[in-house]
DOZAKOL-718901 format. One record per residue (C-alpha): residue number from 1; x, y, z; residue in one letter. Coordinates in Angstrom, 2 decimals. Layout:
   resi         X         Y         Z   resn
    NUM         X         Y         Z      A
...
This chain:
   resi         X         Y         Z   resn
      1      0.00      0.00      0.00      M
      2      1.31      3.42     -0.92      K
      3      1.99      5.75      2.01      V
      4      0.12      9.01      1.78      R
      5      1.22     12.28      3.23      S
      6     -0.95     13.61      6.04      I
      7     -1.68     17.32      5.69      P
      8     -1.17     19.42      8.81      L
      9     -4.83     20.41      8.73      T
     10     -5.95     16.81      9.22      E
     11     -6.81     16.24     12.91      P
     12     -5.50     12.67     13.12      T
     13     -3.71     13.09     16.45      I
     14     -6.71     14.64     18.16      A
     15     -9.02     11.95     16.78      Q
     16     -6.62      9.20     17.87      S
     17     -6.35     10.62     21.38      L
     18    -10.13     10.81     21.74      R
     19    -10.50      7.23     20.51      M
     20     -7.84      5.96     22.91      L
     21     -9.41      7.88     25.81      A
     22    -12.80      6.30     25.06      R
     23    -11.23      2.83     24.86      C
     24     -9.43      3.35     28.17      W
     25    -12.64      4.59     29.83      A
     26    -14.50      1.53     28.55      T
     27    -11.82     -0.85     29.81      L
     28    -11.57      0.91     33.19      H
     29    -15.17      1.79     34.12      P
     30    -14.43      1.92     37.85      S
     31    -11.56      4.42     37.53      A
     32    -11.93      7.40     39.80      T
     33    -12.10     10.97     38.55      I
     34     -8.66     11.52     40.09      E
     35     -7.19      8.68     38.04      E
     36     -8.78     10.06     34.89      R
     37     -7.47     13.57     35.62      Q
     38     -3.99     12.17     36.30      F
     39     -4.01     10.34     32.96      L
     40     -5.19     13.50     31.19      A
     41     -2.36     15.49     32.80      S
     42      0.19     12.90     31.66      L
     43     -1.08     13.15     28.09      V
     44     -0.98     16.97     28.24      A
     45      2.60     16.86     29.53      T
     46      3.68     14.52     26.74      E
     47      1.98     16.68     24.12      L
     48      3.75     19.74     25.49      A
     49      7.05     17.91     25.04      G
     50      8.19     18.06     28.64      R
């Protein structure tokens, strides 16, 4: 299969993060809000490149 270039305007990263977050929430239904907020802060830190 030929590799296509992904234009910068295509929101693939945002869509992937939302999909992964939904999958995680489905697999961990009993996670507390604190655990969810901690995971969100880890993702934000990684996205910021720190």
